[in-house]
C-alpha positions in Angstrom: -17.8 -18.0 6.5 -15.1 -15.4 6.2 -11.6 -16.5 5.2 -9.0 -15.5 7.8 -5.6 -14.6 6.6 -2.7 -15.2 9.0 -0.1 -13.5 6.8 -0.2 -10.3 4.7 1.8 -7.8 2.9 1.1 -4.0 3.1 2.3 -1.5 0.6 2.4 2.1 1.9 2.3 4.8 -0.8 3.1 8.5 -0.5 -0.1 10.4 -1.4 1.7 13.7 -1.6 3.4 12.8 -4.9 1.7 13.7 -8.1 1.9 10.3 -9.9 -0.5 8.9 -12.5 -2.4 5.8 -11.8 0.0 3.8 -14.0 3.0 5.1 -12.2 1.4 4.3 -8.8 0.7 0.8 -10.0 4.3 0.3 -11.0 5.7 1.6 -7.8 3.3 -0.6 -5.7 4.4 -3.6 -7.9 8.1 -2.8 -7.2 7.4 -2.7 -3.5 5.4 -5.9 -3.5 8.0 -7.9 -5.4 11.0 -6.5 -3.5 9.5 -7.0 -0.1 8.4 -10.5 -1.0 11.9 -11.3 -2.2 13.3 -10.0 1.2 10.9 -12.3 3.0 11.8 -15.2 0.8 15.5 -14.8 1.7 15.2 -14.1 5.4 11.7 -15.2 6.6 11.2 -18.3 4.4 8.5 -19.8 6.7 6.4 -16.6 6.6 6.9 -16.3 2.8 5.8 -19.8 2.1 2.7 -19.5 4.4 1.7 -16.3 2.7 2.1 -17.9 -0.8 -0.1 -20.8 0.3 -2.8 -18.5 1.7 -3.1 -16.6 -1.6 -0.6 -13.7 -1.2 -2.9 -11.1 0.6 -1.8 -7.6 -0.2 -3.2 -4.3 1.0 -2.3 -0.8 -0.2 -2.6 2.1 2.2 -1.4 5.7 2.1 0.5 8.3 4.1 0.7 12.1 3.6 4.5 12.6 3.6 8.0 11.2 3.3 8.4 11.7 7.0 5.5 9.4 7.8 6.8 6.8 5.4 10.3 6.8 7.0 8.8 6.5 10.5 6.9 3.4 9.3 10.1 2.0 7.8 11.8 2.4 11.1 8.9 0.7 12.9 9.1 -2.2 10.5 12.9 -2.5 11.1 12.4 -2.3 14.9 9.8 -5.1 14.7 12.2 -7.3 12.6 9.7 -7.4 9.7 10.7 -7.9 6.0 10.5 -4.5 4.3 11.8 -2.5 1.5 11.8 1.2 0.6 11.3 2.1 -3.1 13.2 4.9 -4.7 12.3 5.9 -8.3 14.9 6.0 -11.0 13.4 9.2 -12.3 12.9 8.1 -15.9 9.3 9.3 -16.3 7.2 11.4 -13.9 9.3 12.2 -10.8 12.9 13.1 -10.0 15.5 10.4 -9.5 15.8 9.1 -6.0 12.3 10.1 -5.0 11.1 7.7 -2.3 7.6 6.5 -3.4 6.5 3.7 -1.2 7.3 1.1 1.4 6.6 -2.6 1.3 6.1 -4.4 4.6 5.8 -8.2 4.7 4.7 -10.8 4.0 4.6 -11.4 7.7 2.1 -12.4 10.3 -0.9 -10.1 9.9 -1.0 -9.1 13.6 2.6 -7.9 13.5 2.0 -5.9 10.3 -1.3 -4.4 11.6 0.6 -3.0 14.7 2.4 -0.7 12.2 -0.1 -0.1 9.4 -3.5 -1.1 10.8 -4.8 2.5 11.3 -3.7 3.8 7.9 -6.4 4.7 5.3 -6.7 2.5 2.2 -5.4 4.0 -1.1 
């Protein structure tokens, strides 16, 4: 019997940036924590349900900053917790580079309307 998750978090990463695997991992972690904190503050019920279910996270990719910003606007329009991550520029990429977007935790069906067709990282 497959476990069905009602809540999820999706991290959308820019695939056009030349980042090492370690840098990608850190950027994804920033997005996961920051978006979860946003949900904890403003969407407490969703956040608690997501924690109880096991904190499902999915990482997908887009090809450009423009695609990422479009998804951010869609998350905003759908009233979903979200956060855009800008790098401080201390290692591999210039300061202020937008690297990824965290959406959720939120109801999976709402998140899937925005990210459901994106390829996995």
